[in-house]
C-alpha distance (Angstrom), angle and dihedral (degrees) to the residues before:
residue distance angle dihedral
X1 . . .
X2 3.79 . .
X3 3.78 119.6 .
X4 3.81 92.7 -120.8
X5 3.83 89.3 55.0
X6 3.81 89.6 55.0
X7 3.82 90.7 49.4
X8 3.80 92.7 47.4
X9 3.81 92.9 47.4
X10 3.81 90.9 48.7
X11 3.79 90.2 55.0
X12 3.83 91.6 47.2
X13 3.80 91.9 51.2
X14 3.80 92.0 48.4
X15 3.78 98.4 46.0
X16 3.78 94.0 151.7
X17 3.79 93.9 56.9
X18 3.80 91.4 41.7
X19 3.81 90.9 54.0
X20 3.80 89.8 46.6
X21 3.81 92.4 51.0
X22 3.80 93.9 45.4
X23 3.81 90.7 46.1
X24 3.80 91.4 53.4
X25 3.79 92.9 51.5
X26 3.79 92.5 39.0
X27 3.79 93.2 54.7
X28 3.80 92.5 46.9
X29 3.80 94.5 48.2
X30 3.82 92.7 41.6
X31 3.81 91.6 53.3
X32 3.81 91.5 48.0
X33 3.82 93.0 47.4
X34 3.81 91.5 45.8
X35 3.79 91.4 49.6
X36 3.80 94.5 45.9
X37 3.81 92.6 46.2
X38 3.79 91.8 50.2
X39 3.82 90.7 46.3
X40 3.80 90.1 50.4
X41 3.80 91.3 50.6
X42 3.81 91.1 45.7
X43 3.80 90.5 50.0
X44 3.79 90.9 51.9
X45 3.80 90.4 47.8
X46 3.83 91.7 49.8
X47 3.79 90.9 49.0
X48 3.81 91.7 49.4
X49 3.80 90.5 50.1
X50 3.81 91.5 48.6
X51 3.78 89.7 48.3
X52 3.79 86.9 64.2
X53 3.80 89.1 68.0
X54 3.81 86.2 78.9
X55 3.79 126.4 -140.2
X56 3.78 119.3 21.7
X57 3.81 98.5 -179.2
X58 3.81 122.5 57.0
X59 3.82 124.4 -171.2
X60 3.81 118.7 -162.4
X61 3.82 132.7 165.2
X62 3.79 116.6 -91.5
X63 3.79 111.3 -104.8
X64 3.78 124.7 147.4
X65 3.82 92.1 -154.6
X66 3.79 95.6 50.0
X67 3.79 115.1 116.6
X68 3.77 117.7 -151.7
X69 3.76 133.0 -126.4
X70 3.79 124.8 121.0
X71 3.79 107.8 40.2
X72 3.80 88.7 -26.6
X73 3.84 101.2 -40.3
X74 3.81 135.9 90.0
X75 3.78 116.1 -166.2
X76 3.80 111.0 -152.8
X77 3.81 114.0 -171.7
X78 3.80 127.0 -62.4
X79 3.79 92.3 -42.5
X80 3.79 91.4 75.0
X81 3.78 107.6 124.8
X82 3.78 129.4 158.9
X83 3.75 140.8 142.8
X84 3.80 113.0 -85.9
X85 3.80 135.1 -162.3
X86 3.76 125.0 -107.9
X87 3.78 110.0 -113.7
X88 3.80 90.0 -136.9
X89 3.82 89.4 68.2
X90 3.80 94.8 58.8
X91 3.82 91.5 89.4
X92 3.83 88.3 67.2
X93 3.82 89.3 72.0
X94 3.81 88.6 68.6
X95 3.81 90.3 53.2
X96 3.82 98.0 67.9
X97 3.79 119.8 116.0
X98 3.82 93.5 -105.3
X99 3.80 94.4 43.3
X100 3.81 90.5 131.4
X101 3.81 87.8 68.1
X102 3.79 94.0 55.3
X103 3.77 117.3 108.5
X104 3.80 122.4 -180.0
X105 3.81 118.3 -2.9
X106 3.80 108.8 -161.7
X107 3.85 116.5 -176.4
X108 3.80 115.7 -166.5
X109 3.79 139.4 -166.2
X110 3.80 118.1 -149.6
X111 3.77 130.5 -169.3
X112 3.81 143.0 147.5
X113 3.79 123.2 -101.9
X114 3.78 136.3 179.5
X115 3.77 123.0 -130.6
X116 3.80 118.3 174.3
X117 3.82 90.0 -12.5
X118 3.80 90.4 -57.0
X119 3.78 123.6 116.5
X120 3.79 117.9 -125.6
X121 3.78 133.3 172.3
X122 3.80 117.1 -117.2
X123 3.79 118.8 -155.0
X124 3.76 124.6 -168.9
X125 3.79 119.5 -163.3
X126 3.79 143.7 139.2
X127 3.80 95.4 -74.9
X128 3.80 95.3 -157.8
X129 3.81 92.9 53.6
X130 3.80 91.8 41.5
X131 3.79 91.7 57.1
X132 3.82 90.3 48.0
X133 3.81 90.0 49.3
X134 3.81 95.8 47.7
X135 3.79 98.1 52.1
X136 3.81 92.1 163.0
X137 3.81 92.5 64.8
X138 3.78 116.9 116.3
X139 3.77 120.6 -172.6
X140 3.75 149.5 172.4
X141 3.76 121.6 -122.5
X142 3.80 129.4 21.9
X143 3.77 128.8 -43.6
X144 3.82 113.3 -97.7
X145 3.80 111.6 -87.4
X146 3.80 102.2 167.0
X147 3.79 133.6 54.4
X148 3.80 91.8 -113.9
X149 3.83 95.1 52.6
X150 3.81 117.4 113.4
X151 3.80 135.3 -156.0
X152 3.81 111.5 -146.0
X153 3.82 123.0 -157.8
X154 3.79 116.2 -125.6
X155 3.83 95.2 -112.0
X156 3.80 92.5 45.4
X157 3.82 90.1 50.2
X158 3.82 90.3 53.5
X159 3.79 94.2 44.9
X160 3.81 94.0 51.8
X161 3.83 97.5 28.6
X162 3.78 92.1 -122.9
X163 3.80 120.3 175.2
X164 3.79 133.6 -173.9
X165 3.80 109.3 -75.5
X166 3.82 96.4 21.9
X167 3.80 116.6 141.3
X168 3.82 119.5 -130.7
X169 3.80 127.3 -166.7
X170 3.78 111.6 -140.3
X171 3.79 110.4 176.1
X172 3.77 108.4 -47.3
X173 3.79 94.8 -24.8
X174 3.77 133.8 86.3
X175 3.80 118.8 -136.0
X176 3.81 131.8 -171.6
X177 3.83 126.5 -138.8
X178 3.80 104.1 -125.7
X179 3.81 100.5 159.2
X180 3.80 136.2 30.7
X181 3.79 116.6 -164.3
X182 3.76 119.7 -133.4
X183 3.84 113.9 -127.5
X184 3.82 111.8 -68.7
X185 3.80 100.4 173.0
X186 3.81 87.9 -124.5
X187 3.79 139.2 98.0
X188 3.82 90.8 -80.8
X189 3.81 90.9 75.1
X190 3.81 94.1 74.4
X191 3.80 103.7 38.3
X192 3.78 141.4 80.5
X193 3.79 115.7 -128.5
X194 3.77 125.6 -159.3
X195 3.78 143.3 154.1
X196 3.82 113.0 -51.8
X197 3.80 98.0 -123.4
X198 3.80 94.4 40.2
X199 3.82 92.3 53.5
X200 3.80 90.9 43.6
X201 3.79 87.1 58.1
X202 3.83 93.0 47.8
X203 3.81 91.9 50.5
X204 3.80 93.9 42.4
X205 3.81 90.7 -119.4
X206 3.77 102.4 119.9
X207 3.80 111.9 175.3
X208 3.82 93.0 9.5
X209 3.83 129.4 122.6
X210 3.82 125.2 -162.1
X211 3.80 98.8 -168.8
X212 3.77 142.6 -14.9
X213 3.79 126.4 -136.8
X214 3.80 115.4 -158.2
X215 3.79 128.5 -166.4
X216 3.79 111.0 -152.3
X217 3.78 103.9 154.6
X218 3.77 109.4 136.6
X219 3.77 138.3 131.4
X220 3.79 107.1 -62.1
X221 3.82 96.7 -9.0
X222 3.85 111.5 172.1
X223 3.81 93.6 -133.8
X224 3.82 95.3 175.0
X225 3.80 92.8 50.4
X226 3.79 91.9 47.2
X227 3.80 90.1 51.1
X228 3.81 90.6 54.1
X229 3.80 92.1 45.8
X230 3.81 91.5 53.8
X231 3.81 90.2 46.3
X232 3.81 89.4 54.4
X233 3.81 90.2 53.7
X234 3.82 90.8 47.3
X235 3.84 109.2 36.1
X236 3.81 89.7 169.0
X237 3.81 91.6 58.6
X238 3.75 136.0 82.7
X239 3.80 107.6 -135.0
X240 3.78 114.9 -165.1
X241 3.78 130.5 -175.4
X242 3.78 114.6 -148.9
X243 3.79 93.3 -118.6
X244 3.78 96.6 -172.9
X245 3.80 94.8 60.8
X246 3.80 92.9 42.2
X247 3.81 93.3 48.0
X248 3.80 91.9 47.1
X249 3.79 89.5 52.8
X250 3.80 94.9 47.5
X251 3.81 95.4 43.4
X252 3.80 93.3 49.2
X253 3.79 92.7 50.8
X254 3.82 94.3 43.1
X255 3.81 92.2 50.5
X256 3.79 91.0 52.0
X257 3.80 92.2 46.9
X258 3.82 93.2 47.4
X259 3.79 90.0 52.9
X260 3.80 91.8 49.4
X261 3.82 92.3 48.6
X262 3.80 90.6 51.6
X263 3.80 91.8 52.3
X264 3.82 90.6 45.7
X265 3.82 92.2 53.5
X266 3.80 90.9 50.3
X267 3.81 91.6 50.3
X268 3.82 91.7 47.1
X269 3.80 90.4 53.1
X270 3.81 92.7 49.8
X271 3.81 91.5 46.3
X272 3.81 93.4 49.7
X273 3.81 90.8 48.5
X274 3.81 90.1 51.5
X275 3.81 92.7 51.1
X276 3.81 91.8 45.7
X277 3.81 94.3 51.7
X278 3.81 92.7 45.1
X279 3.81 94.3 48.3
X280 3.80 91.4 46.9
X281 3.79 89.6 52.3
X282 3.80 90.1 48.4
X283 3.82 92.0 52.0
X284 3.81 91.8 49.5
X285 3.80 90.7 50.2
X286 3.80 92.0 49.5
X287 3.79 97.7 49.3
X288 3.81 93.5 120.0
X289 3.80 93.8 44.9
X290 3.81 92.8 49.5
X291 3.79 91.5 45.0
X292 3.81 90.6 53.6
X293 3.81 89.8 51.8
X294 3.80 88.6 53.7
X295 3.81 92.1 45.5
X296 3.83 93.6 53.9
X297 3.79 92.5 51.8
X298 3.81 107.7 -83.0
X299 3.78 110.7 147.8
X300 3.77 125.0 -134.4
X301 3.78 90.2 -104.3
X302 3.81 90.6 54.8
X303 3.80 92.2 53.5
X304 3.80 91.2 48.0
X305 3.80 90.7 49.8
X306 3.82 91.1 53.0
X307 3.82 92.1 53.5
X308 3.82 94.5 42.0
X309 3.82 92.7 47.1
X310 3.78 88.2 55.5
X311 3.80 89.1 50.8
X312 3.82 90.6 47.8
X313 3.82 92.6 53.6
X314 3.79 91.7 46.8
X315 3.81 90.7 49.0
X316 3.81 93.5 49.8
X317 3.80 94.1 49.4
X318 3.81 93.7 41.9
X319 3.80 93.5 47.5
X320 3.81 95.0 48.2
X321 3.81 94.8 45.7
X322 3.81 91.0 43.1
X323 3.80 91.3 53.7
X324 3.80 93.4 49.4
X325 3.80 94.9 44.3
X326 3.82 91.5 43.8
X327 3.81 91.4 55.7
X328 3.79 90.0 47.5
X329 3.81 91.1 52.1
X330 3.80 91.7 46.6
X331 3.81 91.4 50.2
X332 3.82 89.1 51.4
X333 3.82 96.4 43.8
X334 3.82 102.0 43.2
X335 3.85 96.4 77.6
X336 3.82 88.2 55.4
X337 3.84 94.9 44.4
X338 3.83 98.5 41.8
X339 3.77 119.7 35.5
X340 3.81 108.2 -124.9
X341 3.82 87.5 -3.7
X342 3.78 122.6 153.7
X343 3.78 131.5 -150.4
X344 3.81 110.1 -100.2
X345 3.81 91.6 -142.6
X346 3.78 135.0 -110.5
X347 3.79 111.7 -46.8
X348 3.81 107.3 -146.3
X349 3.80 91.5 -164.0
X350 3.81 88.6 56.5
X351 3.82 87.6 49.5
X352 3.80 91.1 54.7
X353 3.79 91.2 47.4
X354 3.82 90.8 48.1
X355 3.80 93.6 53.2
X356 3.81 91.9 43.4
X357 3.80 90.5 48.9
X358 3.81 92.9 48.8
X359 3.83 92.2 48.5
X360 3.82 93.1 45.5
X361 3.79 91.3 46.7
X362 3.78 92.4 49.4
X363 3.81 94.0 46.5
X364 3.80 95.1 46.3
X365 3.79 92.7 47.2
X366 3.83 89.8 48.9
X367 3.80 96.0 46.4
X368 3.81 97.0 87.6
X369 3.84 94.1 43.3
X370 3.83 88.2 50.0
X371 3.81 91.2 50.6
X372 3.79 90.2 48.5
X373 3.82 91.0 49.6
X374 3.81 92.2 50.1
X375 3.81 91.2 53.7
X376 3.81 96.4 53.4
X377 3.82 113.9 126.9
X378 3.86 110.5 -115.0
X379 3.84 89.5 -144.1
X380 3.81 89.9 69.2
X381 3.79 90.2 61.5
X382 3.84 92.2 46.8
X383 3.83 91.1 51.7
X384 3.83 88.9 50.6
X385 3.81 93.6 55.8
């Protein structure tokens, strides 16, 4: 008879203990998988929420005398002068090593303008990308559809008494107010926003860019490295990562992960203790059986293999069932834990780790009982007969 047949038959004869062992491992693995799946979904949800903060990298021209306000620039009257980028160079941003992690790249032109003897800041940008970047914007009216459509900040609309549909003369061109922003508490409240190339023409800055806002939030994005890579492409630029948003993202996720790892370690310890105690009890109950094996010529290694094969089978079954049940629990629990949250899906790598962990846990916890069984004196079994 093969050793694995002996192990399998032992488990079949002791169904109660087998179910108890598998249940112990199953519960431990299921809790870990549930926790890790929920943490993964929470992390994704946190990242998506942080993504709504917009750009997290800003590129402005180097200038020691430049004061900062909107996206890194304050425009103060007609004396505003600074070095600007050539629009033709913007494609180089997409050529950095980590270009696959780049989201929206939104170049802008900024300049002062006078309307009714009042100064106002004009901003030209790709309006479609700008609206995607500033997901917190709320507005009245329709989204811009034509090149001559304007978005007016709430404070600017009040100051100039602009309404939806009003026509505005900027330079030699006529523009139409299509959208009025609701108050944001940011720089957008006091500016007029239009199409990049149209505003470049009004300001007499064709082909020029004042600043670039870049959205690079994604799962595991190396923000610092990307900042350096952009700076290498643009040595005349100051490239700044918005550290506060990045740090908030990283700290939130790390705190959640640290908590989950702590719970996982505790569960692993309890599970290993359960397997150890159960296997020790099984060895003590099978003293006569093991002694007979030794008496008929089984070596110590054979006895150890029988015990460890049993542990291996229990670990495989417990790990697989724990992974499946854990995902089911996570799928059920996520809507209650995360409002409008969705299950991230079954992670096959987590499944492999779960099975490996269950098998390793079972084998390690059974190692000492197996050693003890292999050292039993055959004479004890003969005296028991």
